[in-house]
Backbone as CSV, one residue per row, in Angstrom:
resi,resn,N_x,N_y,N_z,CA_x,CA_y,CA_z,C_x,C_y,C_z
1,MET,-177.339,11.831,156.721,-175.946,11.791,156.229,-175.779,12.874,155.161
2,GLY,-174.696,13.666,155.259,-174.458,14.731,154.301,-174.027,14.192,152.953
3,THR,-174.109,15.075,151.938,-173.736,14.673,150.571,-172.298,14.214,150.490
4,SER,-171.409,14.928,151.186,-169.973,14.587,151.174,-169.740,13.195,151.750
5,ALA,-170.419,12.892,152.867,-170.252,11.588,153.502,-170.775,10.474,152.594
6,MET,-171.897,10.724,151.900,-172.462,9.726,151.002,-171.510,9.441,149.844
7,ARG,-170.877,10.492,149.334,-169.918,10.294,148.244,-168.733,9.443,148.702
8,ARG,-168.255,9.751,149.925,-167.132,8.965,150.456,-167.543,7.510,150.638
9,GLY,-168.790,7.294,151.089,-169.278,5.939,151.284,-169.351,5.164,149.969
10,ARG,-169.861,5.848,148.915,-169.946,5.197,147.613,-168.552,4.864,147.076
11,ALA,-167.615,5.806,147.273,-166.245,5.584,146.792,-165.616,4.382,147.492
12,THR,-165.853,4.302,148.815,-165.305,3.171,149.578,-165.905,1.856,149.102
13,LEU,-167.235,1.863,148.874,-167.906,0.660,148.401,-167.393,0.247,147.030
14,LEU,-167.150,1.235,146.162,-166.646,0.943,144.824,-165.269,0.283,144.887
15,VAL,-164.417,0.783,145.793,-163.085,0.207,145.960,-163.188,-1.236,146.423
16,ILE,-164.076,-1.494,147.402,-164.236,-2.845,147.935,-164.721,-3.799,146.850
17,VAL,-165.723,-3.350,146.068,-166.252,-4.179,144.993,-165.177,-4.454,143.947
18,SER,-164.369,-3.434,143.620,-163.311,-3.596,142.612,-162.279,-4.607,143.072
19,ILE,-161.891,-4.508,144.354,-160.895,-5.451,144.891,-161.442,-6.869,144.840
20,ALA,-162.715,-7.028,145.215,-163.332,-8.356,145.192,-163.386,-8.904,143.773
21,ALA,-163.692,-8.047,142.801,-163.767,-8.487,141.405,-162.412,-8.928,140.889
22,VAL,-161.391,-8.131,141.204,-160.031,-8.482,140.780,-159.606,-9.795,141.414
23,SER,-159.922,-9.962,142.690,-159.559,-11.197,143.393,-160.235,-12.402,142.757
24,THR,-161.532,-12.254,142.442,-162.274,-13.354,141.810,-161.704,-13.679,140.444
25,LEU,-161.418,-12.645,139.637,-160.858,-12.860,138.297,-159.511,-13.545,138.374
26,THR,-158.681,-13.098,139.312,-157.359,-13.716,139.479,-157.495,-15.185,139.828
27,SER,-158.444,-15.496,140.722,-158.670,-16.882,141.108,-159.109,-17.730,139.931
28,LEU,-160.029,-17.182,139.119,-160.500,-17.924,137.962,-159.388,-18.161,136.950
29,LEU,-158.581,-17.142,136.735,-157.466,-17.292,135.796,-156.479,-18.321,136.296
30,ALA,-156.208,-18.302,137.598,-155.260,-19.259,138.170,-155.754,-20.682,137.969
31,ARG,-157.065,-20.885,138.083,-157.607,-22.221,137.922,-157.586,-22.663,136.465
32,SER,-157.592,-21.694,135.559,-157.669,-22.053,134.148,-156.303,-22.322,133.540
33,THR,-155.255,-22.062,134.267,-153.915,-22.308,133.759,-153.278,-23.422,134.581
34,ILE,-152.105,-23.861,134.146,-151.418,-24.884,134.906,-150.663,-24.233,136.053
35,ALA,-150.429,-25.012,137.098,-149.837,-24.453,138.310,-148.449,-23.889,138.045
36,PHE,-147.634,-24.642,137.320,-146.270,-24.218,137.040,-146.137,-24.071,135.520
37,PRO,-146.227,-22.864,134.989,-146.209,-22.716,133.538,-144.859,-23.006,132.898
38,ASN,-143.774,-22.907,133.681,-142.435,-23.131,133.134,-141.621,-24.006,134.073
39,TYR,-140.551,-24.573,133.538,-139.669,-25.386,134.371,-139.062,-24.562,135.497
40,GLY,-138.637,-23.343,135.169,-137.888,-22.563,136.142,-138.688,-21.586,136.969
41,GLN,-139.785,-21.062,136.451,-140.528,-20.005,137.139,-141.389,-20.587,138.255
42,GLY,-140.747,-20.876,139.383,-141.455,-21.405,140.530,-141.905,-22.832,140.362
43,GLY,-141.453,-23.503,139.290,-141.949,-24.830,138.992,-141.013,-25.950,139.370
44,CYS,-140.693,-26.797,138.386,-139.924,-28.025,138.616,-138.577,-27.753,139.284
45,ILE,-138.013,-26.597,138.994,-136.673,-26.283,139.487,-136.590,-26.308,141.008
46,GLN,-137.723,-26.093,141.688,-137.712,-26.063,143.151,-137.218,-27.379,143.745
47,CYS,-137.600,-28.492,143.116,-137.194,-29.800,143.625,-136.128,-30.466,142.756
48,HIS,-136.189,-30.209,141.454,-135.336,-30.943,140.519,-134.089,-30.179,140.105
49,GLY,-133.931,-28.966,140.614,-132.718,-28.219,140.350,-132.637,-27.646,138.952
50,ASP,-131.582,-26.896,138.707,-131.386,-26.257,137.408,-131.339,-27.299,136.298
51,PHE,-131.921,-26.963,135.148,-131.991,-27.912,134.044,-130.612,-28.240,133.493
52,ASP,-129.665,-27.360,133.693,-128.290,-27.623,133.257,-127.487,-28.365,134.322
53,GLY,-128.116,-28.708,135.434,-127.393,-29.302,136.552,-127.654,-30.779,136.743
54,PRO,-127.022,-31.366,137.786,-127.057,-32.803,137.991,-128.097,-33.298,138.994
55,VAL,-128.888,-32.389,139.583,-129.780,-32.787,140.671,-130.803,-33.813,140.186
56,SER,-130.944,-34.907,140.960,-131.961,-35.917,140.693,-132.452,-36.468,142.016
57,LEU,-133.747,-36.363,142.273,-134.302,-36.874,143.527,-134.245,-38.383,143.595
58,SER,-134.165,-39.043,142.442,-134.114,-40.509,142.428,-132.697,-41.047,142.301
59,GLY,-131.714,-40.148,142.271,-130.318,-40.580,142.189,-129.818,-40.844,140.779
60,SER,-130.567,-40.403,139.771,-130.129,-40.616,138.394,-128.865,-39.817,138.095
61,VAL,-128.007,-40.382,137.271,-126.791,-39.712,136.830,-126.985,-39.341,135.356
62,PHE,-126.857,-38.056,135.059,-127.127,-37.573,133.706,-125.830,-37.430,132.906
63,PRO,-125.896,-37.589,131.594,-124.705,-37.347,130.769,-124.154,-35.950,131.028
64,GLN,-122.849,-35.883,131.263,-122.166,-34.622,131.566,-122.833,-33.891,132.742
65,ASP,-123.458,-34.657,133.660,-124.104,-34.077,134.851,-125.111,-32.998,134.491
66,SER,-125.856,-33.210,133.417,-126.759,-32.173,132.947,-128.027,-32.782,132.355
67,LYS,-129.166,-32.411,132.908,-130.443,-32.845,132.320,-130.593,-32.290,130.901
68,HIS,-130.091,-31.086,130.693,-130.176,-30.472,129.367,-129.382,-31.274,128.346
69,GLU,-128.186,-31.702,128.704,-127.358,-32.489,127.795,-128.040,-33.818,127.467
70,MET,-128.702,-34.407,128.456,-129.407,-35.669,128.206,-130.503,-35.475,127.153
71,HIS,-131.224,-34.358,127.226,-132.292,-34.098,126.273,-131.749,-33.699,124.898
72,LEU,-130.661,-32.954,124.873,-130.191,-32.329,123.643,-129.131,-33.122,122.905
73,GLY,-128.239,-33.797,123.632,-127.050,-34.388,123.044,-127.338,-35.346,121.901
74,ALA,-126.513,-35.274,120.849,-126.717,-36.106,119.660,-126.619,-37.588,119.990
75,GLY,-125.807,-37.941,120.986,-125.684,-39.330,121.392,-126.681,-39.731,122.450
76,ASN,-127.571,-38.835,122.796,-128.580,-39.104,123.828,-129.978,-38.999,123.193
77,MET,-130.860,-38.213,123.798,-132.214,-38.090,123.247,-132.233,-37.343,121.920
78,ASN,-131.265,-36.444,121.731,-131.131,-35.720,120.460,-132.430,-35.008,120.080
79,THR,-133.041,-34.355,121.056,-134.327,-33.693,120.846,-134.126,-32.316,120.225
80,ASP,-134.909,-32.021,119.207,-134.848,-30.712,118.562,-135.194,-29.620,119.575
81,CYS,-134.411,-28.557,119.602,-134.621,-27.474,120.573,-136.047,-26.918,120.529
82,ASP,-136.631,-26.881,119.334,-137.951,-26.262,119.184,-139.078,-27.099,119.776
83,LEU,-138.798,-28.347,120.159,-139.821,-29.129,120.852,-139.972,-28.666,122.299
84,CYS,-138.905,-28.080,122.845,-138.933,-27.640,124.245,-139.044,-26.125,124.392
85,HIS,-138.492,-25.390,123.444,-138.392,-23.939,123.577,-139.280,-23.214,122.562
86,THR,-139.753,-22.052,122.965,-140.470,-21.163,122.048,-139.490,-20.233,121.350
87,THR,-138.537,-19.698,122.113,-137.426,-18.930,121.552,-136.130,-19.503,122.113
88,PHE,-135.056,-19.307,121.415,-133.787,-19.920,121.797,-133.396,-19.526,123.225
89,GLY,-133.148,-20.533,124.053,-132.629,-20.296,125.401,-133.657,-19.887,126.431
90,ASP,-134.957,-19.881,126.064,-135.950,-19.464,127.049,-136.215,-20.582,128.055
91,ASP,-136.963,-20.239,129.103,-137.338,-21.190,130.136,-138.409,-22.114,129.557
92,PRO,-138.141,-23.424,129.438,-139.113,-24.316,128.800,-140.488,-24.249,129.462
93,ALA,-141.513,-24.156,128.635,-142.887,-24.103,129.134,-143.456,-25.515,129.234
94,MET,-144.423,-25.678,130.124,-144.996,-26.993,130.359,-145.812,-27.493,129.167
95,ASN,-146.512,-26.599,128.479,-147.458,-27.091,127.468,-147.437,-26.327,126.151
96,THR,-146.349,-25.612,125.888,-146.256,-24.932,124.595,-144.795,-24.753,124.199
97,SER,-144.532,-24.746,122.908,-143.181,-24.513,122.376,-143.329,-24.208,120.891
98,ALA,-142.216,-23.886,120.248,-142.266,-23.500,118.836,-142.703,-24.653,117.947
99,GLY,-142.256,-25.876,118.261,-142.552,-27.010,117.406,-141.711,-27.006,116.143
100,THR,-141.848,-28.039,115.352,-141.128,-28.170,114.091,-142.143,-28.409,112.975
101,PRO,-141.716,-28.383,111.711,-142.662,-28.637,110.620,-143.380,-29.983,110.729
102,SER,-142.733,-30.964,111.395,-143.343,-32.294,111.489,-143.972,-32.578,112.852
103,THR,-143.676,-31.737,113.850,-144.139,-32.028,115.214,-144.660,-30.763,115.877
104,PRO,-145.953,-30.666,116.155,-146.496,-29.489,116.849,-145.871,-29.325,118.227
105,GLY,-145.637,-28.077,118.636,-144.977,-27.805,119.904,-145.916,-27.919,121.094
106,LEU,-145.561,-28.793,122.032,-146.353,-28.988,123.247,-145.522,-28.807,124.504
107,GLY,-144.295,-28.280,124.369,-143.449,-28.100,125.535,-143.144,-29.414,126.223
108,CYS,-143.005,-29.368,127.544,-142.663,-30.565,128.322,-143.721,-31.652,128.190
109,ALA,-144.983,-31.249,127.985,-146.072,-32.221,127.880,-145.917,-33.138,126.678
110,GLY,-145.096,-32.739,125.697,-144.891,-33.578,124.530,-144.272,-34.917,124.865
111,CYS,-143.447,-34.965,125.917,-142.860,-36.227,126.378,-143.436,-36.682,127.719
112,HIS,-143.916,-35.735,128.512,-144.371,-36.075,129.870,-145.889,-36.037,130.010
113,GLY,-146.590,-36.063,128.886,-148.042,-36.124,128.901,-148.531,-37.023,127.788
114,ARG,-149.773,-37.453,127.868,-150.404,-38.250,126.807,-151.832,-37.774,126.592
115,ASP,-152.382,-38.110,125.451,-153.778,-37.819,125.182,-154.621,-38.814,125.966
116,GLU,-155.340,-38.318,126.957,-156.109,-39.197,127.837,-157.498,-39.510,127.287
117,GLY,-157.768,-39.095,126.050,-159.032,-39.428,125.425,-160.194,-38.631,125.980
118,ALA,-161.408,-38.992,125.573,-162.646,-38.352,126.031,-162.611,-36.843,125.825
119,GLY,-161.856,-36.396,124.817,-161.781,-34.979,124.531,-160.955,-34.175,125.515
120,LEU,-160.222,-34.857,126.396,-159.434,-34.156,127.419,-158.145,-33.581,126.849
121,GLY,-157.660,-34.150,125.763,-156.419,-33.667,125.176,-155.204,-34.194,125.920
122,VAL,-154.047,-33.582,125.658,-152.782,-34.031,126.245,-152.663,-33.505,127.673
123,LEU,-152.561,-34.419,128.611,-152.448,-34.070,130.034,-151.212,-34.724,130.635
124,GLY,-150.656,-34.078,131.650,-149.567,-34.678,132.406,-150.094,-35.416,133.619
125,ALA,-151.218,-36.108,133.458,-151.897,-36.735,134.589,-151.062,-37.845,135.223
126,GLY,-150.364,-38.627,134.407,-149.532,-39.690,134.961,-148.401,-39.136,135.799
127,LEU,-147.770,-38.070,135.316,-146.689,-37.429,136.060,-147.209,-36.845,137.370
128,ARG,-148.383,-36.242,137.328,-148.958,-35.693,138.557,-149.281,-36.802,139.554
129,ARG,-149.714,-37.952,139.047,-150.013,-39.077,139.949,-148.754,-39.547,140.665
130,ILE,-147.640,-39.563,139.959,-146.368,-39.934,140.596,-146.053,-38.961,141.730
131,HIS,-146.239,-37.669,141.485,-145.986,-36.673,142.526,-146.936,-36.846,143.700
132,THR,-148.206,-37.107,143.416,-149.181,-37.295,144.490,-148.819,-38.500,145.356
133,ASP,-148.423,-39.600,144.714,-148.046,-40.809,145.451,-146.790,-40.593,146.280
134,ALA,-145.981,-39.592,145.876,-144.770,-39.265,146.640,-145.063,-38.276,147.774
135,GLY,-146.349,-37.943,147.970,-146.734,-37.047,149.062,-146.829,-35.595,148.676
136,ILE,-146.700,-35.295,147.378,-146.805,-33.911,146.910,-148.243,-33.699,146.469
137,ALA,-149.054,-33.192,147.371,-150.505,-33.213,147.183,-151.073,-31.980,146.511
138,PHE,-150.270,-30.910,146.341,-150.873,-29.664,145.873,-151.262,-29.682,144.395
139,CYS,-150.825,-30.716,143.623,-151.205,-30.770,142.201,-152.725,-30.728,142.045
140,ALA,-153.434,-31.411,142.956,-154.893,-31.517,142.841,-155.586,-30.169,143.018
141,GLN,-154.894,-29.197,143.594,-155.514,-27.885,143.782,-155.816,-27.215,142.446
142,CYS,-154.965,-27.431,141.463,-155.173,-26.827,140.145,-155.628,-27.841,139.102
143,HIS,-155.504,-29.128,139.433,-155.872,-30.175,138.482,-156.834,-31.169,139.138
144,PRO,-157.974,-30.687,139.618,-158.896,-31.600,140.308,-159.626,-32.543,139.366
145,ASP,-159.563,-32.262,138.065,-160.366,-33.027,137.113,-159.569,-34.082,136.357
146,ASP,-158.335,-34.376,136.797,-157.586,-35.452,136.155,-158.400,-36.746,136.214
147,PRO,-158.464,-37.511,135.116,-159.241,-38.758,135.134,-158.677,-39.758,136.131
148,GLN,-159.551,-40.532,136.733,-159.123,-41.549,137.680,-158.441,-42.719,136.980
149,THR,-158.922,-43.053,135.797,-158.334,-44.137,135.016,-157.593,-43.540,133.831
150,LEU,-156.299,-43.786,133.765,-155.474,-43.215,132.703,-155.231,-44.238,131.605
151,VAL,-154.916,-43.746,130.421,-154.571,-44.654,129.331,-153.323,-45.431,129.698
152,GLY,-153.139,-46.606,129.099,-152.075,-47.513,129.480,-150.673,-47.019,129.167
153,GLU,-149.707,-47.686,129.774,-148.298,-47.339,129.589,-147.888,-47.396,128.119
154,ASP,-148.539,-48.232,127.348,-148.154,-48.423,125.960,-148.626,-47.306,125.037
155,VAL,-149.416,-46.370,125.538,-149.872,-45.237,124.724,-148.747,-44.198,124.650
156,LEU,-148.369,-43.816,123.444,-147.205,-42.950,123.256,-147.513,-41.489,123.597
157,PRO,-146.603,-40.804,124.291,-146.677,-39.343,124.358,-146.520,-38.765,122.950
158,PRO,-147.021,-37.565,122.699,-147.055,-37.024,121.332,-145.708,-36.943,120.622
159,TYR,-144.622,-36.661,121.346,-143.325,-36.515,120.689,-142.680,-37.853,120.331
160,TYR,-143.087,-38.924,120.992,-142.425,-40.207,120.786,-142.613,-40.689,119.348
161,GLY,-141.515,-41.163,118.750,-141.572,-41.676,117.398,-141.494,-40.606,116.331
162,SER,-141.386,-39.336,116.737,-141.257,-38.270,115.745,-139.805,-38.228,115.244
163,PRO,-139.567,-37.598,114.101,-138.187,-37.503,113.611,-137.347,-36.501,114.385
164,ASP,-137.922,-35.855,115.402,-137.236,-34.777,116.100,-136.693,-35.183,117.465
165,THR,-136.735,-36.480,117.771,-136.158,-36.990,119.016,-135.869,-38.471,118.845
166,ASN,-134.923,-38.987,119.627,-134.594,-40.410,119.559,-135.539,-41.278,120.386
167,VAL,-136.410,-40.668,121.157,-137.324,-41.432,122.013,-138.498,-41.917,121.176
168,ASP,-138.780,-43.243,121.223,-139.888,-43.725,120.396,-140.715,-44.827,121.036
169,SER,-140.413,-45.215,122.270,-141.182,-46.296,122.889,-141.521,-45.954,124.336
170,SER,-142.810,-45.865,124.658,-143.214,-45.591,126.036,-143.020,-46.809,126.927
171,CYS,-142.771,-47.969,126.317,-142.454,-49.181,127.079,-140.949,-49.439,127.116
172,ASN,-140.180,-48.462,126.611,-138.717,-48.517,126.648,-138.145,-49.678,125.833
173,VAL,-138.835,-50.056,124.777,-138.317,-51.105,123.901,-137.030,-50.614,123.242
174,GLY,-135.989,-51.412,123.326,-134.707,-51.011,122.765,-133.990,-49.951,123.573
175,GLY,-134.511,-49.639,124.769,-133.857,-48.653,125.642,-133.989,-47.227,125.179
176,THR,-134.966,-46.929,124.302,-135.054,-45.577,123.751,-135.717,-44.574,124.694
177,GLU,-136.135,-45.024,125.890,-136.733,-44.105,126.845,-135.842,-43.914,128.069
178,SER,-134.730,-44.606,128.132,-133.830,-44.505,129.290,-132.486,-43.943,128.836
179,TRP,-132.173,-42.732,129.315,-130.977,-42.049,128.846,-130.043,-41.632,129.978
180,THR,-130.391,-41.975,131.216,-129.465,-41.713,132.312,-128.353,-42.761,132.274
181,LEU,-127.289,-42.508,133.001,-126.113,-43.369,132.920,-126.146,-44.528,133.891
182,ASN,-127.046,-44.503,134.867,-127.030,-45.528,135.906,-128.373,-46.213,136.109
183,ASP,-129.299,-46.030,135.182,-130.638,-46.579,135.373,-131.207,-46.939,134.007
184,ASP,-131.564,-48.214,133.824,-132.078,-48.665,132.534,-133.590,-48.514,132.423
185,ARG,-134.237,-47.973,133.466,-135.684,-47.798,133.387,-136.040,-46.583,132.553
186,GLY,-137.196,-46.641,131.904,-137.724,-45.476,131.223,-138.589,-44.668,132.170
187,LEU,-139.702,-44.138,131.673,-140.624,-43.357,132.490,-141.843,-44.198,132.858
188,ASP,-142.452,-43.857,133.986,-143.727,-44.465,134.369,-144.822,-43.531,133.867
189,ASN,-145.184,-43.685,132.597,-146.056,-42.718,131.942,-147.466,-42.665,132.521
190,ASP,-147.970,-43.800,132.996,-149.327,-43.798,133.526,-149.379,-43.684,135.047
191,GLY,-148.204,-43.529,135.678,-148.161,-43.241,137.107,-148.652,-44.353,138.006
192,ASP,-148.568,-45.618,137.535,-149.061,-46.722,138.371,-147.955,-47.419,139.147
193,GLY,-146.733,-46.875,139.085,-145.616,-47.451,139.833,-144.918,-48.586,139.124
194,LEU,-145.337,-48.930,137.916,-144.737,-50.022,137.159,-144.042,-49.464,135.930
195,TYR,-142.807,-49.942,135.708,-141.994,-49.397,134.625,-141.780,-50.433,133.525
196,ASP,-141.808,-49.941,132.290,-141.382,-50.715,131.134,-142.081,-52.081,131.082
197,GLY,-141.297,-53.151,130.933,-141.863,-54.485,130.808,-142.557,-54.996,132.045
198,ASP,-142.341,-54.335,133.197,-143.047,-54.737,134.419,-144.504,-54.303,134.402
199,ASP,-144.849,-53.395,133.496,-146.231,-52.933,133.390,-146.984,-53.853,132.433
200,PRO,-148.082,-54.458,132.885,-148.841,-55.361,132.007,-149.313,-54.700,130.717
201,ASP,-149.417,-53.365,130.727,-149.826,-52.673,129.501,-148.811,-52.880,128.382
202,CYS,-147.558,-53.104,128.764,-146.502,-53.236,127.759,-146.338,-54.679,127.304
203,GLY,-146.206,-55.586,128.273,-145.902,-56.949,127.884,-144.591,-56.978,127.126
204,VAL,-144.223,-58.099,126.600,-143.055,-58.188,125.726,-143.461,-59.021,124.516
205,PRO,-144.329,-58.465,123.657,-144.835,-59.259,122.542,-143.774,-59.579,121.492
206,CYS,-142.713,-58.817,121.478,-141.742,-58.979,120.400,-140.359,-58.575,120.915
207,PRO,-139.734,-59.397,121.742,-138.436,-59.012,122.317,-137.336,-58.867,121.277
208,GLU,-137.530,-59.497,120.112,-136.505,-59.390,119.064,-136.513,-58.026,118.385
209,ASP,-137.584,-57.263,118.566,-137.660,-55.915,117.972,-136.884,-54.949,118.867
210,LEU,-135.600,-55.056,118.843,-134.735,-54.265,119.724,-134.716,-52.792,119.338
211,SER,-134.993,-52.491,118.087,-134.985,-51.095,117.642,-136.304,-50.393,117.949
212,GLY,-137.353,-51.171,118.261,-138.643,-50.584,118.606,-139.409,-50.034,117.419
213,ASN,-139.100,-50.511,116.205,-139.788,-49.961,115.021,-140.972,-50.814,114.568
214,GLY,-141.347,-51.816,115.396,-142.486,-52.656,115.060,-142.180,-53.776,114.092
215,GLN,-140.903,-53.911,113.726,-140.472,-54.948,112.795,-139.239,-55.636,113.376
216,VAL,-139.068,-56.906,113.037,-137.790,-57.579,113.295,-137.057,-57.578,111.970
217,ASP,-135.973,-56.793,111.921,-135.319,-56.581,110.637,-133.842,-56.240,110.838
218,PHE,-133.223,-55.663,109.825,-131.786,-55.368,109.889,-131.462,-54.378,111.015
219,ALA,-132.417,-53.503,111.348,-132.157,-52.553,112.437,-131.857,-53.277,113.733
220,ASP,-132.495,-54.416,113.947,-132.281,-55.173,115.180,-130.932,-55.905,115.154
221,ILE,-130.528,-56.343,113.972,-129.196,-56.940,113.860,-128.126,-55.903,114.168
222,LEU,-128.345,-54.674,113.707,-127.378,-53.605,113.999,-127.313,-53.318,115.498
223,VAL,-128.462,-53.372,116.187,-128.466,-53.173,117.645,-127.638,-54.265,118.316
224,ILE,-127.794,-55.486,117.866,-127.027,-56.602,118.436,-125.530,-56.416,118.195
225,ILE,-125.161,-56.053,116.994,-123.743,-55.864,116.686,-123.139,-54.752,117.540
226,SER,-123.917,-53.692,117.777,-123.393,-52.574,118.573,-123.186,-52.955,120.029
227,ALA,-123.856,-54.028,120.488,-123.720,-54.464,121.887,-122.903,-55.747,121.996
228,TRP,-122.197,-56.112,120.977,-121.501,-57.411,120.874,-120.569,-57.658,122.061
229,GLY,-120.633,-58.889,122.573,-119.729,-59.281,123.644,-120.465,-59.603,124.935
230,PRO,-119.711,-59.777,126.038,-120.351,-60.079,127.321,-121.268,-58.939,127.745
231,CYS,-122.349,-59.261,128.444,-123.251,-58.210,128.892,-123.758,-58.511,130.295
232,GLY,-124.160,-57.437,130.963,-124.662,-57.575,132.331,-126.169,-57.707,132.340
233,VAL,-126.775,-57.191,133.418,-128.228,-57.262,133.579,-128.754,-55.857,133.845
234,PRO,-129.789,-55.402,133.139,-130.459,-56.113,132.044,-129.674,-56.028,130.756
235,CYS,-129.964,-56.927,129.856,-129.269,-56.956,128.569,-130.262,-57.441,127.522
236,PRO,-131.126,-56.567,127.019,-132.168,-57.005,126.081,-131.607,-57.593,124.793
237,GLU,-130.349,-57.250,124.460,-129.764,-57.788,123.227,-129.406,-59.278,123.364
238,ASP,-129.271,-59.755,124.605,-128.940,-61.171,124.836,-130.221,-61.994,124.752
239,LEU,-130.724,-62.170,123.556,-132.004,-62.863,123.351,-131.919,-64.344,123.696
240,SER,-130.729,-64.923,123.575,-130.568,-66.349,123.866,-130.390,-66.617,125.354
241,GLY,-130.068,-65.570,126.115,-129.901,-65.727,127.561,-128.623,-66.408,127.983
242,ASN,-127.583,-66.371,127.130,-126.322,-67.046,127.485,-125.287,-66.102,128.081
243,GLY,-125.684,-64.868,128.391,-124.754,-63.925,129.001,-123.858,-63.223,128.004
244,GLN,-124.054,-63.503,126.739,-123.246,-62.905,125.682,-124.174,-62.351,124.597
245,VAL,-123.722,-61.301,123.935,-124.392,-60.862,122.715,-123.554,-61.408,121.571
246,ASP,-124.093,-62.371,120.863,-123.283,-63.091,119.881,-124.175,-63.631,118.752
247,PHE,-123.636,-64.613,117.999,-124.356,-65.138,116.847,-125.679,-65.791,117.228
248,ALA,-125.787,-66.313,118.442,-127.048,-66.923,118.876,-128.182,-65.902,118.861
249,ASP,-127.839,-64.665,119.180,-128.857,-63.617,119.201,-129.227,-63.170,117.792
250,ILE,-128.262,-63.187,116.881,-128.576,-62.899,115.481,-129.510,-63.968,114.926
251,LEU,-129.258,-65.229,115.288,-130.128,-66.316,114.831,-131.543,-66.149,115.394
252,ALA,-131.667,-65.644,116.640,-132.985,-65.429,117.243,-133.750,-64.329,116.468
253,VAL,-133.024,-63.308,116.040,-133.652,-62.247,115.252,-134.119,-62.797,113.908
254,ILE,-133.267,-63.575,113.256,-133.635,-64.144,111.948,-134.862,-65.048,112.074
255,ALA,-134.939,-65.795,113.188,-136.068,-66.710,113.373,-137.392,-65.964,113.561
256,ALA,-137.306,-64.716,114.041,-138.530,-63.930,114.286,-138.740,-62.870,113.220
257,TRP,-138.058,-62.976,112.109,-138.034,-61.927,111.076,-139.436,-61.536,110.603
258,GLY,-139.655,-60.230,110.464,-140.918,-59.736,109.923,-141.652,-58.839,110.908
259,PRO,-142.914,-58.483,110.616,-143.690,-57.632,111.519,-143.921,-58.303,112.854
260,CYS,-143.961,-57.517,113.916,-144.221,-58.078,115.248,-145.694,-58.408,115.397
């Protein structure tokens, strides 16, 4: 083989090796990141529609037909923008955001993930399990190491109970996890198909704690007053079970007064 041919052969081999190296590196990087880094960039938007829109696969009706309004509105979740965004108006990231002085930024995972323990950190494993059970199997391609046993429904996502959002109960105590207009259920945080009080992890140890602050106190009386009158089902404020929110329910709160 002539010198020229040998040089061409080496050059061809170098190109092949370089392509293989780049391919391997790309694969490794892909495995080290989450499948959908943002809500909109090829991620949640494919099935759940624009964040400012009304699309819901489960038929939920959002305030002002907008998932964004449900998260942001002062009368709704009232979530600080910096819990979801890194810069104003950007595409929300799954696991990072600017955060606030009191709450580190974890992006969507701040509400849709929990610390699964064992040094795993905050994972959206429960949410992925819901998708898997719905027949969406590709999550496991990038998240094969999700634990088989997840922490219970009663374990709070990192943002819950912070001063930067109205959401404070993973068991939906006081309705602080349900903000759609036609569904009183909260989230199935551990992905076991059971919601709120139907999940044994939650139980109902203190139904009089309507505010979800761990105490039976004046906050619960205020919740009762705000719901005063006839009520439908469910109606957690109707502690007496007489179909009305009235003085009987205030008496039930007084009888259970103190820490739960």
